[in-house]
C-alpha positions in Angstrom: 0.0 0.0 0.0 1.3 3.4 -1.0 1.1 6.3 1.5 0.5 9.9 0.3 0.5 13.2 2.2 -3.0 14.7 2.3 -4.4 18.1 3.3 -7.8 17.5 4.9 -10.5 20.2 4.5 -13.6 19.6 6.6 -16.8 21.5 5.8 -20.0 21.5 8.0 -23.0 22.3 5.9 -26.0 24.2 7.2 -29.3 25.0 5.5 -31.6 25.4 3.8 -31.7 29.2 3.9 -33.8 31.3 1.5 -32.8 34.7 0.0 -34.5 36.6 2.9 -32.4 34.7 5.4 -29.1 36.1 4.0 -29.0 38.8 6.7 -28.5 36.0 9.2 -25.2 35.0 7.5 -23.2 38.1 8.3 -21.3 37.1 11.4 -17.8 38.4 10.8 -16.2 35.7 12.9 -17.6 32.6 11.3 -19.6 33.3 8.2 -17.0 32.5 5.6 -16.7 29.4 3.4 -18.5 27.9 0.5 -22.1 27.7 -0.5 -24.5 25.8 -2.7 -27.5 27.2 -4.5 -30.4 24.9 -5.4 -33.4 25.9 -7.6 -35.2 25.3 -10.9 -33.3 24.7 -14.1 -35.1 24.5 -17.5 -33.1 21.4 -18.5 -32.1 19.7 -15.3 -35.4 20.1 -13.4 -36.6 21.4 -10.0 -34.6 21.7 -6.8 -31.2 20.9 -8.4 -27.7 22.1 -7.7 -27.3 25.2 -9.7 -24.2 26.8 -8.4 -21.3 26.5 -5.9 -19.5 29.7 -4.8 -17.2 31.0 -2.1 -17.0 33.8 0.4 -13.6 34.3 1.9 -13.0 38.0 2.3 -16.6 39.0 2.8 -19.4 37.1 4.7 -21.5 34.5 3.1 -24.6 36.7 3.5 -22.9 39.6 1.8 -21.4 37.6 -1.1 -24.5 35.6 -1.9 -26.7 38.7 -1.9 -24.5 40.2 -4.7 -25.4 37.5 -7.2 -29.0 38.5 -8.1 -30.7 35.1 -7.2 -33.9 37.1 -6.9 -33.9 37.5 -10.7 -34.4 33.7 -11.3 -37.7 32.4 -12.7 -38.7 30.9 -9.3 -36.7 32.8 -6.6 -39.2 31.9 -3.9 -38.0 28.3 -4.2 -34.2 29.1 -4.2 -32.5 27.2 -1.4 -29.1 28.1 -0.1 -26.7 25.8 1.9 -23.6 27.2 3.5 -20.4 25.3 4.4 -18.2 26.6 7.2 -14.8 25.0 7.7 -13.6 23.4 10.9 -10.5 21.5 12.1 -8.2 20.9 15.0 -6.7 24.4 14.9 -7.7 27.8 13.7 -5.8 28.7 10.5 -4.4 32.0 9.5 -6.6 34.2 7.3 -4.4 33.3 4.3 -4.6 29.6 5.0 -8.3 29.8 5.5 -8.7 31.6 2.2 -6.6 29.0 0.4 -8.7 26.2 1.8 -11.9 27.9 0.8 -10.6 28.4 -2.8 -9.3 24.8 -3.1 -12.5 23.2 -1.8 -14.7 25.4 -4.0 -12.8 24.6 -7.2 -12.6 20.9 -6.4 -16.3 20.7 -5.6 -17.2 22.6 -8.8 -15.0 20.3 -10.9 -16.4 17.1 -9.4 -20.1 18.1 -9.3 -20.4 20.3 -12.4 -23.3 22.6 -11.4 -25.2 24.1 -14.3 -24.3 27.8 -13.6 -20.6 27.1 -12.9 -19.8 26.4 -16.6 -16.6 28.5 -16.7 -15.0 26.6 -13.8 -15.8 23.1 -14.8 -13.4 22.4 -17.6 -10.1 21.9 -16.0 -8.3 21.3 -12.7 -4.6 22.0 -12.1 -3.3 18.6 -11.2 -0.5 19.3 -8.8 -2.5 21.8 -6.8 -5.2 19.3 -6.0 -3.5 15.9 -5.8 -3.2 16.1 -2.0 -6.5 17.7 -1.2 -9.2 15.7 0.6 -12.6 17.3 1.3 -15.0 15.9 3.9 -18.6 17.2 3.8 -20.5 17.0 7.0 -24.1 18.0 8.0 -26.6 18.9 5.4 -24.5 18.7 2.3 -27.4 17.8 0.0 -26.3 16.6 -3.5 -22.6 16.8 -2.8 -20.5 13.6 -2.3 -19.7 13.2 1.4 -16.0 12.8 0.5 -13.9 14.0 -2.4 -10.2 13.2 -3.0 -8.1 15.3 -5.3 -6.1 12.1 -5.9 -9.1 10.5 -7.4 -10.1 13.4 -9.7 -6.6 14.4 -11.0 -4.3 12.4 -13.4 -1.9 11.3 -10.6 -3.1 7.7 -10.9 -3.7 7.6 -14.6 -0.4 6.0 -15.6 0.0 3.9 -12.4 1.3 0.4 -13.2 -0.7 -2.1 -11.1 -1.2 -5.7 -10.8 -4.4 -7.4 -9.8 -4.3 -9.0 -6.4 -4.3 -12.8 -6.5 -4.1 -15.7 -4.0 -0.6 -17.2 -4.2 
């Protein structure tokens, strides 16, 4: 068995919130992280994952309210889930921002939400090979666990042999 160094990013998901609830997400100590938007899509249907975004230098409430989700065809049914990060020690502001960015980009790449089309196409291999995201709480349609090792090309050319009883 091969051992690899991993950076663990743990996200605790909370929600659903609606657009009117965004004022509750402006605590300047803890309301930073990533978020999911669910709603209606003309092709994919009702109550589907539409968008994954991040808020690292402004609160979740402030960031999400800048995106005009009220202008959708069914904004009364828009659902928002917020992911706050946790771990064994409090990171620096820079470390926290890097974790938020890496988690957001990996989640977008893996789940391919309809309104994140620009960010879906590629993932910089080296940057993500050691990233491991655990989703806790009310993470909805997201996978509970995502490994950058699995979603990059690191293992593509790995020579392996099937296990067999000898």
